[in-house]
Backbone as ProteinMPNN parsed JSONL, in Angstrom:
{"seq_chain_A": "MTSKSPKKNRTPNKKAQFYIFTAVILLTVLFSLHASMPTATKKETNQFSELKKNFQKESTITINSAIYSQSNISRQWEEFITAHYNYAKTKEPGFGMITFLSYDDESGKWVRIDNKLGKDTVIEADTTMTIQNDASATINRPSTINATFDIGGKSETYAFEITETTKARAIMVSSTNKKFQITQIQ", "coords_chain_A": {"N_chain_A": [[75.026, 98.348, 242.673], [73.731, 95.401, 242.995], [71.227, 93.297, 242.073], [69.693, 90.568, 243.458], [68.311, 87.841, 241.987], [65.616, 85.705, 242.694], [66.372, 82.271, 243.307], [65.606, 79.78, 240.991], [63.6, 76.984, 241.409], [64.8, 74.077, 240.415], [64.288, 71.397, 240.624], [61.827, 68.971, 240.086], [58.573, 68.86, 241.515], [57.316, 66.599, 244.055], [54.902, 65.404, 243.34], [54.832, 65.434, 240.529], [57.023, 63.79, 239.986], [56.02, 61.369, 240.959], [53.919, 60.853, 239.102], [55.329, 60.543, 236.694], [56.931, 58.314, 237.291], [54.914, 56.378, 237.716], [53.781, 56.263, 235.15], [55.921, 55.209, 233.66], [56.146, 52.658, 234.832], [53.608, 51.559, 234.191], [53.752, 51.542, 231.349], [55.86, 49.735, 230.996], [54.704, 47.381, 232.01], [52.562, 47.054, 230.193], [53.959, 46.685, 227.732], [55.357, 44.314, 228.311], [53.233, 42.509, 228.681], [52.042, 42.558, 226.141], [54.095, 41.542, 224.54], [54.232, 38.915, 225.414], [51.871, 37.778, 224.593], [50.284, 35.27, 222.679], [50.166, 34.848, 219.123], [47.54, 33.929, 217.297], [47.118, 33.249, 214.52], [49.724, 33.042, 213.516], [50.713, 30.932, 215.077], [49.036, 28.81, 214.309], [49.708, 28.533, 211.592], [52.437, 27.88, 211.781], [52.229, 25.486, 213.252], [50.786, 23.852, 211.476], [52.578, 23.812, 209.367], [54.714, 22.498, 210.594], [53.544, 19.981, 211.005], [53.254, 19.181, 208.386], [55.961, 19.065, 207.515], [56.852, 17.07, 209.256], [55.307, 14.913, 208.355], [56.317, 14.604, 205.737], [58.96, 13.831, 206.234], [58.7, 11.53, 207.948], [57.06, 9.843, 206.397], [58.677, 9.11, 204.271], [60.65, 7.683, 205.65], [59.084, 5.569, 206.624], [58.25, 4.265, 204.24], [60.756, 3.573, 203.089], [61.732, 1.901, 205.113], [59.886, -0.225, 205.023], [60.386, -1.215, 202.455], [63.114, -1.921, 202.658], [63.039, -3.876, 204.686], [61.48, -5.698, 203.485], [58.8, -5.982, 204.111], [55.189, -5.894, 204.563], [54.129, -3.28, 202.83], [51.752, -1.847, 202.661], [50.447, -2.369, 205.094], [52.304, -1.288, 206.938], [52.167, 1.347, 206.115], [49.508, 1.975, 206.75], [49.615, 1.84, 209.562], [51.417, 3.934, 210.049], [49.961, 6.166, 208.996], [47.711, 6.218, 210.684], [48.944, 6.706, 213.186], [50.234, 9.183, 212.661], [48.039, 10.821, 212.035], [46.532, 10.741, 214.452], [48.389, 11.972, 216.179], [48.612, 14.484, 214.905], [46.041, 15.53, 215.279], [46.109, 16.152, 217.981], [47.733, 18.341, 218.003], [46.653, 20.113, 216.161], [43.507, 20.648, 216.118], [41.598, 20.853, 214.018], [42.583, 19.319, 211.966], [42.936, 17.382, 208.988], [43.356, 14.79, 206.508], [44.098, 13.27, 203.347], [45.578, 10.491, 201.917], [47.75, 9.088, 199.424], [49.255, 6.24, 198.351], [51.391, 4.848, 196.169], [52.437, 1.679, 195.104], [54.23, -1.401, 194.471], [53.659, -4.892, 194.676], [53.923, -8.48, 195.137], [51.52, -9.235, 194.038], [50.622, -7.271, 192.293], [50.259, -3.887, 190.922], [49.579, -1.086, 192.801], [47.459, 1.444, 194.318], [47.067, 2.816, 197.368], [44.581, 4.386, 199.192], [43.912, 6.543, 201.788], [41.469, 8.007, 203.717], [41.142, 10.624, 205.804], [39.877, 13.018, 206.122], [37.628, 13.916, 207.374], [35.31, 13.933, 206.053], [33.438, 12.516, 203.296], [35.095, 11.521, 200.27], [35.355, 11.931, 196.798], [36.752, 9.859, 194.427], [38.304, 9.729, 191.361], [39.49, 7.525, 189.111], [40.294, 4.874, 187.214], [37.691, 4.216, 187.472], [34.852, 5.798, 189.095], [34.569, 6.468, 192.515], [33.431, 6.664, 195.911], [35.09, 7.395, 198.82], [34.603, 6.854, 202.099], [34.781, 8.88, 205.091], [37.49, 8.255, 207.293], [38.176, 5.817, 206.209], [39.654, 3.377, 203.98], [40.951, 2.498, 200.739], [42.13, 0.229, 198.297], [43.345, 0.288, 195.099], [43.782, -0.83, 191.658], [46.68, 0.426, 190.132], [46.209, 3.41, 188.513], [46.943, 5.749, 185.791], [46.399, 8.369, 186.383], [44.87, 10.184, 189.089], [42.02, 11.747, 190.387], [40.984, 13.634, 193.075], [38.185, 14.693, 194.802], [36.713, 16.86, 197.094], [34.694, 18.454, 199.61], [35.317, 21.489, 201.142], [34.937, 23.869, 203.523], [32.539, 24.719, 202.342], [33.163, 24.822, 199.701], [33.994, 23.176, 196.708], [36.796, 21.207, 196.176], [39.272, 20.048, 193.929], [41.87, 17.827, 193.322], [44.482, 16.744, 191.291], [46.452, 13.909, 190.531], [49.29, 12.59, 189.023], [50.373, 9.4, 188.377], [53.41, 8.201, 188.239], [55.6, 7.005, 189.319], [56.97, 4.082, 190.887], [56.956, 3.582, 193.777], [55.577, 5.818, 195.825], [54.512, 8.463, 197.947], [51.744, 10.578, 198.464], [49.964, 13.424, 199.663], [47.096, 15.208, 200.785], [46.605, 17.767, 202.909], [44.616, 19.295, 205.361], [43.638, 22.048, 207.333], [41.247, 23.219, 209.447], [40.985, 24.866, 211.616], [39.57, 27.309, 213.69], [37.952, 28.253, 211.63], [39.601, 28.874, 209.52], [40.977, 27.853, 206.616], [43.541, 25.795, 205.588], [45.286, 24.399, 203.019], [47.378, 21.912, 201.791], [49.425, 20.322, 199.404], [51.271, 17.484, 199.181], [53.956, 16.089, 197.514]], "CA_chain_A": [[74.079, 97.572, 243.329], [73.349, 94.179, 242.292], [69.999, 92.708, 242.629], [69.698, 89.114, 243.422], [67.022, 87.271, 241.613], [65.402, 84.479, 243.475], [66.792, 81.043, 242.632], [64.492, 78.972, 240.512], [63.63, 75.625, 241.895], [64.982, 73.251, 239.228], [63.876, 70.013, 240.871], [60.369, 68.87, 240.003], [57.966, 68.548, 242.812], [57.106, 65.184, 244.333], [53.721, 64.923, 242.628], [55.235, 65.198, 239.139], [57.866, 62.602, 239.992], [55.153, 60.204, 241.135], [53.21, 60.604, 237.837], [56.297, 60.034, 235.709], [57.277, 56.951, 237.718], [53.735, 55.532, 237.469], [53.661, 56.102, 233.696], [56.984, 54.293, 233.241], [55.762, 51.322, 235.303], [52.475, 51.108, 233.377], [54.247, 51.237, 229.995], [56.645, 48.501, 231.083], [53.763, 46.268, 232.178], [51.85, 46.89, 228.928], [54.864, 46.098, 226.735], [55.655, 42.915, 228.645], [52.028, 41.727, 228.397], [51.867, 42.468, 224.69], [55.143, 40.683, 223.99], [54.008, 37.52, 225.784], [50.603, 37.292, 224.048], [50.476, 34.468, 221.466], [49.455, 35.266, 217.932], [46.851, 32.706, 216.878], [47.348, 32.942, 213.111], [51.104, 32.606, 213.362], [50.867, 29.62, 215.698], [48.371, 27.822, 213.466], [50.502, 28.341, 210.389], [53.646, 27.149, 212.157], [51.841, 24.136, 213.645], [50.433, 23.147, 210.25], [53.834, 23.638, 208.641], [55.468, 21.445, 211.282], [52.895, 18.701, 210.716], [53.588, 18.867, 206.988], [57.364, 18.636, 207.482], [56.917, 15.79, 209.959], [54.748, 13.899, 207.463], [57.254, 14.376, 204.633], [60.124, 13.091, 206.747], [58.324, 10.22, 208.47], [56.505, 8.989, 205.336], [59.834, 8.573, 203.548], [61.255, 6.663, 206.519], [58.166, 4.419, 206.658], [58.33, 3.563, 202.952], [62.088, 2.972, 202.958], [61.828, 0.81, 206.078], [59.104, -1.353, 204.512], [61.098, -1.766, 201.294], [64.347, -2.54, 203.128], [62.757, -5.093, 205.455], [60.62, -6.518, 202.628], [57.552, -6.253, 204.83], [53.969, -5.453, 203.907], [54.187, -1.82, 202.791], [50.406, -1.328, 202.906], [50.183, -2.446, 206.534], [53.148, -0.3, 207.614], [51.623, 2.658, 205.759], [48.293, 2.163, 207.547], [50.038, 2.136, 210.933], [51.993, 5.283, 210.044], [48.895, 7.15, 208.783], [46.914, 6.285, 211.913], [49.755, 7.366, 214.22], [50.433, 10.589, 212.303], [46.748, 11.509, 212.15], [46.221, 10.906, 215.878], [49.309, 12.989, 216.698], [48.266, 15.777, 214.311], [44.805, 16.022, 215.902], [46.436, 16.741, 219.285], [48.402, 19.623, 217.754], [45.812, 20.949, 215.299], [42.219, 19.943, 216.205], [40.88, 20.866, 212.743], [43.434, 18.658, 210.971], [42.442, 16.258, 208.208], [44.239, 14.48, 205.386], [43.864, 12.102, 202.501], [46.891, 10.1, 201.411], [47.814, 8.179, 198.276], [50.527, 5.526, 198.328], [51.533, 3.918, 195.04], [53.451, 0.667, 195.409], [54.14, -2.701, 193.803], [53.96, -6.076, 195.469], [53.909, -9.692, 194.313], [50.22, -9.444, 193.395], [50.276, -6.242, 191.317], [50.62, -2.477, 191.091], [48.463, -0.589, 193.578], [47.416, 2.733, 195.007], [46.277, 2.761, 198.61], [44.03, 5.709, 199.501], [43.402, 6.635, 203.156], [40.713, 9.246, 203.871], [40.961, 11.115, 207.168], [39.527, 14.434, 205.961], [36.456, 14.275, 208.159], [34.171, 13.887, 205.131], [33.613, 11.603, 202.168], [35.877, 12.054, 199.154], [35.118, 11.26, 195.523], [37.995, 9.526, 193.738], [38.162, 9.328, 189.964], [40.677, 6.878, 188.546], [39.687, 4.147, 186.1], [36.259, 4.333, 187.768], [34.571, 6.804, 190.119], [34.121, 5.868, 193.764], [33.439, 7.534, 197.082], [35.741, 6.799, 199.989], [34.045, 7.484, 203.28], [35.735, 9.359, 206.078], [38.151, 7.266, 208.141], [38.197, 4.536, 205.497], [40.714, 3.295, 202.975], [40.682, 1.631, 199.588], [43.295, -0.085, 197.482], [42.89, 0.102, 193.723], [44.834, -1.029, 190.661], [47.303, 1.729, 189.891], [45.901, 4.096, 187.258], [47.966, 6.735, 185.451], [46.038, 9.621, 187.074], [43.806, 10.135, 190.091], [41.426, 13.021, 190.789], [40.304, 13.563, 194.376], [37.305, 15.847, 194.972], [36.083, 16.91, 198.405], [34.123, 19.741, 199.974], [35.968, 22.1, 202.292], [34.459, 25.234, 203.745], [31.464, 25.039, 201.406], [33.717, 24.932, 198.352], [34.487, 21.899, 196.207], [38.206, 21.228, 195.78], [39.709, 18.87, 193.185], [43.309, 17.709, 193.136], [44.831, 15.689, 190.335], [47.766, 13.302, 190.704], [49.771, 11.699, 187.973], [51.119, 8.302, 189.012], [54.477, 7.809, 187.319], [56.659, 6.298, 190.036], [56.561, 2.821, 191.499], [56.613, 3.754, 195.183], [55.562, 7.239, 196.156], [53.4, 8.901, 198.787], [51.227, 11.93, 198.261], [48.949, 13.726, 200.671], [46.421, 16.503, 200.853], [46.376, 18.045, 204.321], [43.695, 20.411, 205.55], [43.418, 22.516, 208.694], [40.092, 24.113, 209.485], [40.908, 25.452, 212.946], [39.068, 28.686, 213.731], [37.337, 28.542, 210.334], [40.619, 29.262, 208.553], [41.325, 26.614, 205.93], [44.853, 25.738, 204.982], [45.389, 23.156, 202.262], [48.687, 21.707, 201.185], [49.562, 19.093, 198.633], [52.639, 16.967, 199.315], [54.292, 15.102, 196.484]], "C_chain_A": [[73.65, 96.439, 242.443], [72.079, 93.651, 242.938], [70.062, 91.202, 242.455], [68.301, 88.635, 243.045], [66.828, 85.991, 242.406], [65.8, 83.247, 242.659], [65.542, 80.259, 242.232], [64.679, 77.559, 241.027], [63.666, 74.698, 240.679], [64.59, 71.786, 239.468], [62.356, 69.948, 240.827], [59.789, 68.497, 241.365], [57.637, 67.058, 242.905], [55.921, 64.614, 243.547], [54.059, 64.605, 241.169], [56.11, 63.96, 239.04], [57.032, 61.331, 240.12], [54.43, 59.869, 239.832], [54.142, 60.032, 236.772], [56.667, 58.591, 236.052], [56.134, 55.973, 237.429], [53.575, 55.266, 235.973], [54.707, 55.121, 233.173], [56.632, 52.856, 233.64], [54.621, 50.767, 234.443], [52.911, 50.74, 231.956], [55.047, 49.94, 229.983], [55.731, 47.283, 231.194], [53.027, 46.008, 230.862], [52.733, 46.245, 227.859], [55.163, 44.631, 227.046], [54.439, 42.018, 228.412], [51.835, 41.529, 226.901], [52.886, 41.507, 224.068], [54.885, 39.21, 224.299], [52.696, 36.956, 225.241], [50.859, 36.492, 222.778], [49.651, 35.033, 220.314], [48.852, 34.022, 217.308], [47.173, 32.326, 215.44], [48.759, 32.408, 212.903], [51.293, 31.201, 213.915], [50.228, 28.538, 214.84], [49.208, 27.512, 212.234], [51.755, 27.541, 210.703], [53.321, 25.709, 212.53], [51.536, 23.292, 212.408], [51.686, 22.85, 209.438], [54.68, 22.532, 209.271], [54.871, 20.069, 211.02], [53.215, 18.244, 209.298], [55.027, 18.353, 206.884], [57.537, 17.267, 208.14], [56.406, 14.674, 209.059], [55.728, 13.57, 206.337], [58.423, 13.514, 205.091], [59.746, 11.66, 207.133], [57.747, 9.294, 207.395], [57.639, 8.354, 204.529], [60.5, 7.462, 204.357], [60.394, 5.406, 206.537], [58.27, 3.598, 205.378], [59.672, 2.853, 202.802], [62.268, 1.787, 203.899], [61.082, -0.425, 205.575], [59.806, -2.02, 203.333], [62.341, -2.532, 201.756], [64.08, -3.861, 203.845], [61.867, -6.074, 204.692], [59.339, -6.931, 203.35], [56.366, -5.689, 204.043], [53.883, -3.931, 203.967], [52.822, -1.207, 203.098], [50.084, -1.317, 204.395], [51.02, -1.424, 207.296], [52.644, 1.112, 207.335], [50.381, 2.962, 206.603], [48.64, 2.52, 208.99], [50.607, 3.55, 211.031], [50.896, 6.341, 209.925], [48.062, 7.317, 210.054], [47.671, 7.034, 213.003], [49.934, 8.856, 213.915], [49.136, 11.384, 212.471], [46.392, 11.758, 213.62], [47.112, 11.966, 216.521], [48.912, 14.377, 216.195], [47.016, 16.366, 214.955], [45.069, 16.615, 217.281], [47.068, 18.114, 219.118], [47.503, 20.613, 217.019], [44.428, 20.279, 215.231], [41.435, 19.89, 214.889], [41.615, 20.157, 211.624], [42.702, 17.512, 210.282], [43.393, 15.989, 207.059], [43.695, 13.307, 204.589], [45.213, 11.772, 201.883], [46.747, 9.079, 200.29], [49.196, 7.544, 198.289], [50.517, 4.59, 197.127], [52.668, 2.956, 195.369], [53.198, -0.584, 194.58], [54.347, -3.785, 194.853], [53.807, -7.293, 194.563], [52.586, -9.902, 193.584], [49.828, -8.337, 192.422], [50.806, -4.863, 191.646], [49.397, -1.773, 191.665], [48.596, 0.876, 193.959], [46.511, 2.542, 196.21], [45.861, 4.186, 198.939], [43.453, 5.653, 200.914], [42.749, 7.997, 203.337], [40.509, 9.563, 205.346], [40.667, 12.614, 207.124], [38.366, 14.864, 206.847], [35.195, 14.322, 207.311], [34.479, 12.933, 203.999], [34.363, 12.302, 201.035], [35.586, 11.228, 197.907], [36.458, 11.086, 194.826], [37.653, 9.097, 192.317], [39.494, 8.779, 189.501], [40.173, 6.181, 187.285], [38.163, 4.141, 186.238], [36.089, 5.446, 188.796], [34.043, 6.098, 191.358], [34.16, 6.92, 194.855], [34.093, 6.775, 198.222], [35.237, 7.567, 201.202], [35.148, 7.947, 204.209], [36.224, 8.203, 206.937], [38.095, 5.859, 207.537], [39.35, 4.556, 204.508], [40.253, 2.384, 201.852], [41.994, 1.398, 198.876], [42.777, -0.414, 196.09], [44.075, -0.228, 192.822], [45.368, 0.339, 190.273], [46.915, 2.286, 188.52], [47.029, 5.069, 186.926], [47.675, 8.081, 186.11], [44.916, 9.346, 188.069], [43.337, 11.563, 190.33], [40.7, 12.799, 192.108], [39.497, 14.835, 194.545], [36.648, 15.765, 196.338], [35.607, 18.328, 198.663], [34.835, 20.263, 201.209], [35.5, 23.548, 202.413], [33.382, 25.655, 202.772], [31.921, 25.151, 199.966], [34.273, 23.57, 197.935], [35.923, 22.065, 195.701], [38.538, 19.94, 195.031], [41.218, 18.93, 193.013], [43.583, 16.53, 192.223], [46.254, 15.222, 190.596], [48.078, 12.461, 189.487], [50.641, 10.654, 188.647], [52.16, 7.803, 188.023], [55.562, 6.985, 187.996], [56.115, 5.059, 190.722], [56.122, 3.012, 192.94], [56.729, 5.231, 195.533], [54.334, 7.545, 196.994], [53.025, 10.327, 198.425], [50.156, 12.165, 199.298], [48.344, 15.097, 200.414], [46.107, 16.692, 202.327], [45.548, 19.314, 204.441], [43.652, 20.763, 207.028], [42.26, 23.496, 208.662], [39.904, 24.715, 210.864], [40.492, 26.909, 212.834], [38.534, 29.161, 212.387], [38.318, 29.126, 209.327], [41.113, 27.978, 207.92], [42.702, 26.751, 205.294], [44.954, 24.383, 204.282], [46.794, 23.066, 201.699], [48.697, 20.375, 200.473], [51.021, 18.681, 198.706], [52.858, 15.93, 198.241], [55.684, 14.574, 196.711]], "O_chain_A": [[73.264, 96.6, 241.285], [71.922, 93.585, 244.157], [70.446, 90.681, 241.408], [67.293, 88.963, 243.67], [67.788, 85.295, 242.738], [65.578, 83.203, 241.449], [64.589, 80.101, 242.995], [65.789, 77.028, 241.066], [62.659, 74.554, 239.986], [64.58, 71.012, 238.511], [61.674, 70.763, 241.449], [60.448, 67.904, 242.219], [57.685, 66.35, 241.9], [55.952, 63.453, 243.138], [53.602, 63.591, 240.641], [55.959, 63.165, 238.113], [57.313, 60.331, 239.46], [54.336, 58.692, 239.485], [53.758, 59.125, 236.033], [56.707, 57.739, 235.164], [56.371, 54.864, 236.949], [53.261, 54.143, 235.58], [54.397, 54.285, 232.324], [56.812, 51.936, 232.842], [54.678, 49.615, 234.014], [52.473, 49.72, 231.424], [54.919, 49.138, 229.058], [55.966, 46.268, 230.539], [52.884, 44.854, 230.459], [52.282, 45.343, 227.153], [55.214, 43.802, 226.137], [54.599, 40.874, 227.986], [51.497, 40.431, 226.458], [52.548, 40.745, 223.163], [55.283, 38.343, 223.522], [52.43, 35.766, 225.412], [51.567, 36.962, 221.887], [48.585, 35.615, 220.514], [49.583, 33.15, 216.839], [47.477, 31.163, 215.176], [48.955, 31.425, 212.187], [51.958, 30.371, 213.295], [50.807, 27.466, 214.66], [49.391, 26.347, 211.881], [52.1, 26.617, 209.966], [54.062, 24.798, 212.162], [51.978, 22.147, 212.308], [51.832, 21.759, 208.886], [55.288, 21.728, 208.564], [55.604, 19.098, 210.833], [53.421, 17.056, 209.05], [55.282, 17.332, 206.246], [58.274, 16.416, 207.642], [57.007, 13.601, 209.004], [55.944, 12.401, 206.019], [58.821, 12.576, 204.4], [60.386, 10.701, 206.703], [57.928, 8.079, 207.475], [57.556, 7.185, 204.152], [60.869, 6.423, 203.809], [60.92, 4.295, 206.471], [58.365, 2.372, 205.43], [59.724, 1.68, 202.434], [62.881, 0.785, 203.532], [61.584, -1.543, 205.687], [59.819, -3.247, 203.226], [62.593, -3.649, 201.305], [64.795, -4.842, 203.644], [61.543, -7.15, 205.195], [58.864, -8.06, 203.223], [56.54, -5.082, 202.987], [53.599, -3.359, 205.02], [52.748, -0.153, 203.73], [49.507, -0.353, 204.898], [50.513, -0.761, 208.201], [52.688, 1.975, 208.212], [50.224, 4.074, 207.108], [48.02, 3.409, 209.574], [50.316, 4.277, 211.981], [50.9, 7.316, 210.678], [47.748, 8.44, 210.449], [47.104, 7.9, 213.671], [49.8, 9.694, 214.807], [49.151, 12.498, 212.994], [45.995, 12.865, 213.984], [46.637, 12.771, 217.322], [48.878, 15.334, 216.968], [46.94, 17.578, 215.156], [44.329, 17.497, 217.717], [46.949, 18.961, 220.003], [47.595, 21.82, 217.241], [44.203, 19.43, 214.369], [40.673, 18.947, 214.678], [41.307, 20.368, 210.451], [41.949, 16.77, 210.912], [44.16, 16.871, 206.672], [42.94, 12.475, 205.093], [45.911, 12.656, 201.386], [45.777, 8.325, 200.216], [50.202, 8.252, 198.243], [49.726, 3.649, 197.074], [53.724, 3.366, 195.85], [52.103, -0.796, 194.059], [55.115, -3.612, 195.799], [53.586, -7.152, 193.36], [52.528, -10.661, 192.617], [48.787, -8.448, 191.775], [51.664, -4.684, 192.51], [48.309, -1.848, 191.096], [49.68, 1.46, 193.927], [45.348, 2.159, 196.084], [46.695, 5.091, 198.962], [42.603, 4.812, 201.205], [43.392, 9.027, 203.136], [39.789, 8.854, 206.049], [41.137, 13.379, 207.967], [38.148, 16.059, 207.045], [34.13, 14.706, 207.796], [35.635, 12.582, 203.764], [34.272, 13.519, 200.869], [35.572, 9.998, 197.947], [37.208, 12.046, 194.654], [36.821, 8.216, 192.102], [40.503, 9.484, 189.499], [39.673, 6.845, 186.377], [37.441, 4.071, 185.244], [37.074, 5.975, 189.309], [33.172, 5.234, 191.264], [34.84, 7.938, 194.732], [33.7, 5.655, 198.547], [35.425, 8.779, 201.309], [36.286, 7.484, 204.137], [35.466, 7.29, 207.265], [37.983, 4.86, 208.246], [39.943, 5.6, 204.235], [39.304, 1.613, 201.994], [42.865, 2.267, 198.855], [41.903, -1.263, 195.914], [45.224, 0.052, 193.165], [44.606, 1.292, 190.106], [47.253, 1.704, 187.49], [47.976, 5.2, 187.702], [48.597, 8.854, 186.37], [44.129, 8.412, 187.913], [44.15, 12.479, 190.459], [39.894, 11.877, 192.233], [40.04, 15.935, 194.447], [36.09, 14.73, 196.705], [36.054, 19.278, 198.02], [34.945, 19.557, 202.211], [35.665, 24.342, 201.488], [33.308, 26.828, 202.406], [31.139, 25.538, 199.098], [34.942, 22.898, 198.72], [36.214, 22.953, 194.899], [38.13, 18.857, 195.452], [41.771, 19.954, 192.609], [42.992, 15.459, 192.366], [47.148, 16.029, 190.849], [47.233, 11.717, 188.988], [51.549, 10.993, 189.406], [51.838, 7.075, 187.084], [56.359, 6.334, 187.319], [54.942, 5.001, 191.091], [55.005, 2.632, 193.29], [57.816, 5.811, 195.537], [53.263, 6.974, 196.79], [53.878, 11.161, 198.122], [49.513, 11.225, 199.763], [48.994, 16.007, 199.899], [45.418, 15.868, 202.928], [45.758, 20.281, 203.709], [43.632, 19.875, 207.88], [42.293, 24.487, 207.932], [38.78, 25.043, 211.247], [40.996, 27.649, 211.99], [38.653, 30.339, 212.048], [37.908, 29.8, 208.382], [41.618, 27.1, 208.619], [42.979, 27.701, 204.561], [44.729, 23.342, 204.899], [47.329, 24.049, 201.187], [48.049, 19.42, 200.9], [51.907, 19.449, 198.333], [52.059, 15.009, 198.071], [56.156, 13.73, 195.949]]}, "name": "protein", "num_of_chains": 1, "seq": "MTSKSPKKNRTPNKKAQFYIFTAVILLTVLFSLHASMPTATKKETNQFSELKKNFQKESTITINSAIYSQSNISRQWEEFITAHYNYAKTKEPGFGMITFLSYDDESGKWVRIDNKLGKDTVIEADTTMTIQNDASATINRPSTINATFDIGGKSETYAFEITETTKARAIMVSSTNKKFQITQIQ"}
């Protein structure tokens, strides 16, 4: 005599299938939302880095173009700085910069300083002077320049040695979302 055991129902019931299906759908939605969310810190860093690379490339082109065409390098530099600054502000609202262009022309050896940091900057060269925000100054080329400005409640000083005839340098600052990024381009 053989006894037959009742067959076990190996298929899950409908309620369990519904819960598993719902869980899979919810996980898929959560992962897709998380993957598409922008990361603010990463974007700011990349944006600032792109502005820096753009400045390095375009400043060289501007200087070389002025030298090649024998045009007024100071005027072309001013146009470039204004255009770059306006573009940078659309990409990084907390963007600011101060630039130094050393150059020679028929009247002497100069350094043009353009301040677009959003605050006054103290410049020490042969003398000490304050360059107001959104202003520029052209001085006789010294051997060194110290630029001091306040950023985030902290005083920052950068020193430049002027050894080359035509060269651009910049200090770029981003204060978006109270995160300060400073870079020095030489």
